[in-house]
N, C-alpha and C positions, 0 to 999 in steps of 0.2 A: 684573700679576704672572702672570696666566694666559697672557698672550701670550708672556712670556719662557720659560715652561716648555715650550710647544709648539714643537717643531722641525719645520718643514715640509720634507718630503722633496723637496728641489730636484732630486735625481737622477731622480726619476720624471717631473718636468716637463721636464728636459733630454733625457731618453732619446728621446722622439719626434722631437725636432729633430735630434739626432745621427743617428737612423735615417733621417730624410728626406734629410739631406745625403748619407749613404752611398747611399741609394736613388737619388738623382738622378745621382750619379757612375756607378753601375752601369747606370742607365737609359740614359745617353748612350753608354756602351760598347756596350750591346745595340743601340741605335738605329744606331750606326755599323756594327755587324756586319750588321744586317738590311738597311739601305738602301744599304750600300756593298759590304762584303765578299762577301755572298751573291750579290748581283746581278752583281758583277764576276766571280765564279766561274762563274755561269750564263752570262754573256756569253762568257767564255773557252771554256766547254764547247760553246756553239752555234757558235762560230767553228771550233773543231776538228772538230765533227761535220760542218759544211758542207765543210770541206777534205777530210775523209775520204770523203764521198760523191762529191765531184768527182774525187778521185784514183782511186777504185775504178770509177766509172762512165765515166771518160775513155776515149774510143775504143770504147766498147761500144754503138755506135749500132744494132747489129743485135739488141740484147737486146729481149725483149718488154716492152712497157710494162705498168705495174701497172694494167691495166684489162681488162675483159672484151670481147673482140672479138666481132663479129657472127657470125663463122664458127663460134664455139664452140657445140657442141650443148648444149641445155638439159639440166639435171640431171634424171635420171629419179627418183632416190631423194632424199628429204629427208635433212638432217643427222642427225636422230634415228634414221631407219631405217638409215642407214649405220653409226651408232654401235652400234645393236642388233646388226647383222650382225657387226661387228667383235668385240663381246662374245661372241656365239655361236661365232664362229670360235676365239676364245681358249679358251672352255670345251671345244670339240671337241678342240683340241690337248692340253689338260689331261687329257681322258678317254683319248685315244690314248696319252699318256705313262703313265697309270696301268695301261693294259692291257699296255704294254711291261714295266712294272715287275713285273706279276704273273708274267710268264714268266722273269724274272730269278731267279737262284739266291737262295733266301731265306736271309738271314743272321740269326744269333742272337747274343746276348751270352753270353760265357763267362768264368768266373773261373778263373785259373790260379795255381798255386803252384810254386815251384821255388827254385833257387839260381843265382847268377850265377858268373862266372869266378873271383871272389874268395871264393867260399864263403858269401856273404851271402844270407839269405832274401829272396826277392822275390815279390810277388803283384800282381795287377792284373786289370782287366776289359777285354776286347776283343770287338769284333764280328767274327765269322768264319763261313765257310760250314759248317765241320765241325771236329771235334776234330783230325783228322789234319793238315789244312792249317795250323791254328793251332799244333799241336805242332812241325811242321817249321819254321814261321816262327820260333818262339821258340828253337828249337835253333840256327838260323842266327844268331840274335842273341846266342848264347853263354849261353843260359839252360837249365839242366838241369831240365826240367819233371817233377814227380812227381805232379801232380794237375790235372785239367781237368774242370770241371763247369759246367752251365748256371747263369747268374746269373738268379735268379727275379725280383728286383725290377726290374732294368733291362729284362728282357724283358716284364714286365707293363706297365711304363710305356710301352714302345715300342708294345705292342699297343693301348693306349688313346690313343695319340698324345701322350704327355707326355714325349718324349725330352728329355734334358738338353742337346741340341745347341743352341748359340747362335752367332750370326754373329760372326766375328772383329772386333774393333774396328779402325778405320782405322789407328790407331797400330801395333797388332800386325801388321796385314796388310802395311803398308809395310816394317816390319822384316823380316818373313818373306820378302817378295819380294826385298829387297836381299840378304839372307843367302843365299838359294838361287842368285841370279844370281852372287854373288861366288864361291861354291864351284864352280859350273859353269865360270866363266871360268878358275878355277885348274886345270881339267882333271879334276876329280872327277866321277864318274858321278852320274846323278840319284839312283839308289838309294842309293849310298854317301853322297850329300849328305844325304838324309833320315835315314839311320841316324846320321850324325854329329850332326845337329841333335837327334835323339832323345836321344843321350847327353848333349848339352849342356843339355837341358831336364829332366833327372832330378829337379831340385828343384821343378819345376812340374808336378804330376800331370796337369793338364788338357792342357797342350801336349804333354807326353810321350805321353799316350794318343792325341792327335790325330796326332802324327808317326808313331807305331807303326802306326796304322790306315792311313795313307797308304803306308808302307813295305810293309805286308802286301798291299795292293792291287797295288803294283808287282811284288811277288814272285810274285803270281798271274799276271802278264803283262798287266795292264791298262795302258792309256795313262795318262799323267800327268793329263790333263784328266778322264778317267773316275774316277781315283782321288780327285781333288778333288770331283768331282760326287757320289760315293758317300758323302761325309762329311755329306750333308744340307744344312743351312742355313749351315754354317761359312763356306764361300767364296761370294762373290757370283757370280751367273750371268754377269755381264759378264766377270769374270776367267776363268771356265771356258771361255766361248766364245772368248776371245782366245787362250788356251793351245791350245784345240782347232785353231784356225786356224794357230797357230805350229807345231804338230806336223806339219801338212800342208806348210808352206813351209820347215821346218827353221830357223826363226829364233826359237827358244825364249828364248835369252838376251836378245836385243834386245827381245822382247815383255815379258819380266819387268822389264827396265829401264824400258820405256815405261810399264808399268802402275804401277811404283813412283813414277815421276814424276807420272802421272795422279792417283793417289790422294793424293800430297802436295799437288798443286794443289787437289784437291777438298776435302781437309781444311782447307787454308788458306781457301778460299772459305766453307766451313761455319763456321769460327771467326769470320770477318768478319761473316757474316750473324747469327750468335749474338750477337756484340758489338753489332750494330746494334739487336737486339731487347732485349737485357738492359739496355743503358745507359739508354734512356728509361724502361723499366720500373722500374729502381732509383730514378730521379729522381721518378717519379710516386708510388711507394710512400713515398719519403722525405717528399715534400710532404704526402701524406695523413697520415703519422705526425706531422709537425710540427703541422699544423692540428688533428688530433685531441688532441694533448697540450695545445695552447692552449685548446681548447674544454672539455676534461675537467678539467684541473688549474689552468690560469692564470685563466680567467674566473671560476670559483667563488670564488677568493680575492678578486677585486675585488668580487664580490657581497657577501661577508662584510663588506668594508670599507664598502660603501655602506649595508648594513643597520645597522652600528654607528654610522655618522655620521648616519644618518637622511636620506640623500640619495634623492630620488625621480628615477628615470631614465625617459626616454621616447624616442620616435622610433627612430632607428637603433640606439642603444645598447640599448634594450629588446628589439629584434629579435635582436640578437647574444646577449643574455642568455637569451632564450627558446630559441634554437637550442642554446645550451650546456646548458641544463637538460634539453632533450629528449634530446640525445646522451648526457648523463651518466646519466639515468634509464633509458635503453633501450640502453646500449652493448652488453650481451650479446646482445640480440635482433638488433641491427644486424649484429653480427659473424656470428651464426649464419645469418641470411638471406643476407649477402654470400657466405659460404662455400658455401651451398647453391646459389646462382645460379652461382658459378664452377664448381662440380662438375657442375651440370647442362649448362652450356655446353661443358665439356670432354668430357662423355659424348656429347653431340650431335655435337660436332666429330669425335670418333673414330668414331662408329657411323653417322652419317647423311652420305651422299655429297652430297646436295643442300644440306644445311646447311653442310657444309664448303666446298662450291663457292661459296656465297653469301658466306661470311665471307672466303674467299681473294679473291674478286672485289672486295669492299669494300676489303680491305687493299691491293690493287693499284691502286685508284683514289684512295687517300689522297695528297694533294699531297706531293711530295718523297719520302716513305717508300715509296710504291707503286713508284717507279722502282727502288728497291733490290731489291724482290722480283722484279720483271721482269728486271733485269740478272742477278740470281743464277740464276734459272731458265734464262735464255738461255745463260749461261756453262756451267752444268752440262750442258744439252742438247747444245750445239754441241761442247763438249770431248769428251763421251762419244761422240757421233756420229762425230766426226773419228777417234777412236781405233778405233772399230768398222770404219770404211771403210778405214783404213790397213791393218788386219789381215784385210781381205777377208771380213768376216762378212757373211752374206746380209742384204739390206736388210730383209726381213720379220722376221728374227731381231733385227736391230738395233732396229727399232721396238718389238718386244715387250720388249726389255731397257730401252729408254728409257722405256717406259710404267711399268716397275716401279721405276726409279731416282728418280722424282719423286713427291712426295705432293700436288702441286698438281693439282687436278681439272681446271682450265682447260686446262693443258698436256697432261694425260692425254687429254682429248677430242681435242686436235689430233693426238696420236700415233695414236689409234685411227682418226681420219679419214684419216691418212696411210696406214695399213695398208690401209684400204678402197680408197683411190685407187690404190695400187700394184697391188693385186689386179685392178683394172680397167684397168691400163696407163697411168694418168695420171702426171704428174710429181709429185715430192715438193713442189715449190714451190706447187702448187695448194692444198695444205692450209693454207699460211701466208698465202694471199692475203686481204687486207682483214680481218685479225684485229686487234682492238684491242690485244691483248697482244704483238703482234709488230711492233717498230719497222720503219720503212721500210728502214733500212740493212741489217738482218738479212735481210729479204725479198729485196732486190735482190742481196745477196751469195749467197743460196742459188740465185737465178735464174742469176747469173753462173757459179757453180760447175757447175750442170747444163749450161749452154750451152758451157762450155769443157772439160768433162770433169774438172775439178779440184775436185770437191765437197768432198773431205776437206781439201784445202788451204784452201779458202774457209771451211769450218767452223772450222778452226784459227784463222784470222785473226779470225773473228767472236768466238770464245771469248776471244782475247787482248784484242780491243777492248772487249768488254763486261765482261771481268774487270777491266780498268783503270777503267772507268766505275763499276763496282760498288765497288771499293776507294775511289775518290775520293768517291763518295756517302756511304759509311759514315764516312769521315774528316770530311766536311763536316757530316754529321748530328750527330756528337758536338760539333763546334764550334758548330753552330747551336742545338742544344737547351739547352746549358748556360746561355748568357745569357738565353734565353727563359724557361726554368724559374725561374731566379733572379729575373728581373724579375716574373713572375707571382706567385711565392711572396712576393716582397717587397711587391707591391701588396696581396695578400690579407691578409698578416700586418700590414702597415702600417695598413690600414683597420680591422682588428679592434682593434689596439692603440689607435689614435686614438679609436675608438668608446668604448672602456672608460676611457680616460684623460680624455676631455673632461669628465665629471662631476667629476673631481678639481679642476677650476678653480672650480666652484661651492663646493666645500669650502674652497678657499684664500680665496675671497671672504668666506665666513662667518668664517673665522679672523681676517681683517683687520678 
């Protein structure tokens, strides 16, 4: 009678077998990807890389080999000494720039009140040399000004170094460059272009204030590059230097178009890099969340069943239960310690250059993923360098800009070494010789560019080549990680489920 009343949960018994069948199916899919698809892609990449090397190096027998010749004089200064000199030089340039700024006309923030041509009240805040120039500028904008006074809070924040200026986002910068270029192509003067954009941005106070500040500078007779430079951190130094060179050559429209295309490509590369980082992070977080849920909520339910049935567990099952009990009873402490460790690592990464360099070096040595970082940095460096050379920006200025566009300390050191080498009359390629983070193809392309006088063209080719490699790596990473993470998660979850289900068989034996 008792046997008839007890209904054994066959679904619990069948669940592991269904899981194992599904696991085997996905396991073979993953195996196929690991041992066929990924190696096939790697082989294809090696073939293309070899073809590219042969194509670029064909006929270049006069090029110097990647080895140190006996005639080369020994280095007098060590790498650390040269880097120290480069840092001191950079600090000297910064001090000189501060001295120049001291002799510039000091500007202050002013609040103005008035009415526009429609009789509507207007007010705002602007940085100006004095009330007279500000009044004349606002009058030219069609504003009837009846009050101008110093803005206390903005001036105080400026004095203590807390200006509200922030760099334009890449999206806004691309739109701004395209808009200015379009108006100039239509025959509108630069000053009228900025005024027209100011009127279009009336609903956006931040942009309206920025465009008015640029227009004010142009009204005072400043160059376009100087007007942008006087906006503080809003516009990147790379763009300012490009426009400064364009003003000397008379190719402003072309430069604006080139910079719009440059920032579009850079934004695309950044998004691909962000995707490469975010995707595995989401998978790892998801896996940890699933395992935590099983340990904290699922395993305790099985423990209750065992206690009620009087089942004694041992071996691997007991180990899983002990881990579950530990996590359940200390979950808050584990979360707090984990958060503290993450915060500490983030602070060290942000504040300590040596720690940041170590982490970045480790990341660049990780199989498969490290190449993504290297290709991203090379694409960013060569694309920017190519644009600088095309616009006739001085080599030393180019290197200082390149040092500031990357956050990777490994490549920053290479840039500083390059500045030091150029100052001593050495070639640019000398800084890239025998560096583990510089692939052979990139090195020989730089050597080729120097030998033929087409360094900007070669840099452009390197940027295209490594940009394509970076894109392919990111795509392959997504395809590679998904089955691997699913297989690993399935193995771990499967082992845990089997460990807690095995004791159910002893319960089934007792019932029979």
